[in-house]
N, C-alpha and C positions, 0 to 999 in steps of 0.2 A: 796708452795709460791716461786715465782721467786726471785732470789737473786738481791738485790739492792746495788751495790758497794758504798763504801764511799771513802773519800779522802785517797790516798795511804800514804801520809806523814802527820804527825801531825806538822803543820808548822805555826799555829797561836797561839797567847799568851793565848787565852781563852781555847783552847783545851789542850795546854801544862799544864795549871793550873789544869784542870780536871784530866789529867793523873797523875800529881804529887800528887794529893790528893786521888788517887784511890788505892794505895798500900794496900793490905790486907794480914796481917800476916798469915791468914788461907790458902791463896793461896800459899804463900811461903812454909809453912809447907807441903802442898800437893805436891809441886814440889819435895822437899827433900824426902818425903815418897815414891814417885814413883821412884826416883833415887835408893833408897835403896831396893825397891821391885824388880825392873827390873834388876839392876846391883849391887847385894849385894857384899860387901867387896871391892868395887873399889873406889879409889880416881882418879880424872880426871885432871892430871897435866896441860894439855893444853886444855882450854875450850873456846868455842865460844858462847856468848850470842847474838843470831841473833835477831836484832830489840829490843835492850835492853831498849828503853824508857828512863826513868829517873834513871835507874840503881839500883832500889830498890832490884830486885831479885838477881842481881849479887852481891850486897853487902851482902845480906842474905846468899847466897851460899858460898861466899868467907870467911865469918866469921865462917862457919861450916866445910868446907872441905879443903883438901890440893889441891888447884887449883890456876892456873894463868888464868885469864879470859880476853879475848878480848871482850869488850862490844861495839857492832857495831850498829849504827843507821844512817839513812839517813837525819835526821832532826837536823841541828845545834842548833835550839832553845831547843829541847829536851835534847841534849847532854850538853848544858850549865848547865842545872839543874842536870844532871847525874854527871858531874864533881864536882859540889859543894857538892853533896851528898857523893861522894866517898872520897873527901878530908875530909869532916866532920867526916866520919866513920874511917878515918885513914887507908884506904885500897888501897892507891895509889900504893903501892908496889906489889899488887896482881891483880889489875884491870887496864887495859889499854883501854882508850877510842879511838875508831876509827870512823871517820865520813865517812862512805861508803854507797853508794846507791845501793840497791839490784836491778839487779844481779851484783855482783862484783867478781873479781878473784884476790886473793893475793897468794903469794908463801908460803903457810902455810897449814898444815893439823892438825886436832884436834883430841884429845882423846874423847871429848864429845862436841856435838852441841845441844843446846836446845833453845827453843823459846816459849814464853808464850803470848797468845792472840794477835798474829801478823799475822798469815796466812790470816785472813779475810780482812786485809787491802789491799791485793794485787789484782790488776785488772787482772794480769796474774799470777796465782799461780805457773806456771812453773819457773818463775824467782826465787821464794822462794826455790823450791826444787832443782833446778840446782845449786844454791849457796851452798846448803848443800852437794850435790854430789861432787862438785868441791873441797871441803875442807875436804873431808873424806879420810881416809886411811883404810887399813884392820883393822877391829874390832873397828872402830869409833862407839861410842854410840850416839844414837839420841833420843831426847825426845821433842815432840811437844805437846802443850796443847792449845786447843781453844774451842770456843762455837760452838754448832751445830745449824744450822738455824731452827727455829721453823716452824711448818707447816702452820701457818698463822699469820697475824699481830695482831689479837686479843690475841693470846697466847703470842706474843712478848711483848705486852703492859702489860699483866698480870704478866709476869716475872719481868719487870722493876718496876711495882708498888709494887711487893712483896719484891724483893731483893734490890732495890734502894730506898726504902721508907725512907724519911727523908733527902735524898741527894738533892743537888741543881737541878734546872730545867736544867741547862747546863749538869750536870752529867747524869741525866736521859735521856736527848736527845742523848748524846754520846752513852750510853748503848743501847738504842733502835736502833740507826743506826748501831751499831756493830752487833746486833743480825740479822738485815735484811741483812747485808753484809756477814754473816758467811756462811760456806759451809755445805752441807749435807755429811754424812758419805760416801755415794756411790760416791760422787764427789771427795772426798779425796782419796778413793781407786783407782779411775780412774787416778788421778794425779800421784800417786805412780807407777801404772802399766805402764804409758806412759814413765816413765824414768827408768823403771826396778829397782826400789828401793824396796828391799825386807824388808819391815817394817810391824810391827803389827799395827792394828787400833782397839782400844778398846773404846767402847761407854759406858759412865757412865750416867745413866738416873737420872732425878730429879723428883720431885712430879708433875711437869707440863707435861701434855700429849703433846708429840711432841717436848719437850725441853730436851736437854742433852748437855754434853760436850764430847769431844773426846780426846783421847791420842794416838799419833802416837809414837811408840817406837821400838827399836831394835838395833842390832849390825850389822853394815854393814860388810859383809864378804870379799868383793872384792875391797873396796874402790871405787874410781872414775875411 
């Protein structure tokens, strides 16, 4: 199935509302479990949450780990919600909001860079990966999790009907569009090879034929 890109920024109130209601504790647990699996015994003092959305994952991680997190997103509307969530959680001393549009370049390198369900938003994925490369140093840890594009629209609809059952029509529409905008594993591998990013790509299959998620992870040896 040919990829159908969606809006690169979440910049309307309806989509922000769907995003704010989409946080799943199981996904957050999965993130932390993968961090502990791939990088055991590490805390990540300086961390970049790339495309942080409403800040839920940054809050979850900051509550569990010894981290200072720069939570970065290009949407001011999304960051308004993130700021409220961070203040409410009492984690303003550990999480700093930054309104930056990818690709960006700031004078800072990170111990850990992670991003959840964000790569598929990019019309040009090179912007995403070059931002990671530019803010990496030797032994920067990278963890990226996103959905794999299904082989056809029928499977995409079945996934939404199963996993988003009971959610609003707006939520289901956003989920469906995200699946169609997602990348295939081979496309992600090509993206990494083009920028000489030596990272692992792990596919995790689900019960649906043609549907899976992927995890890009590793420790960059040479920085940028």
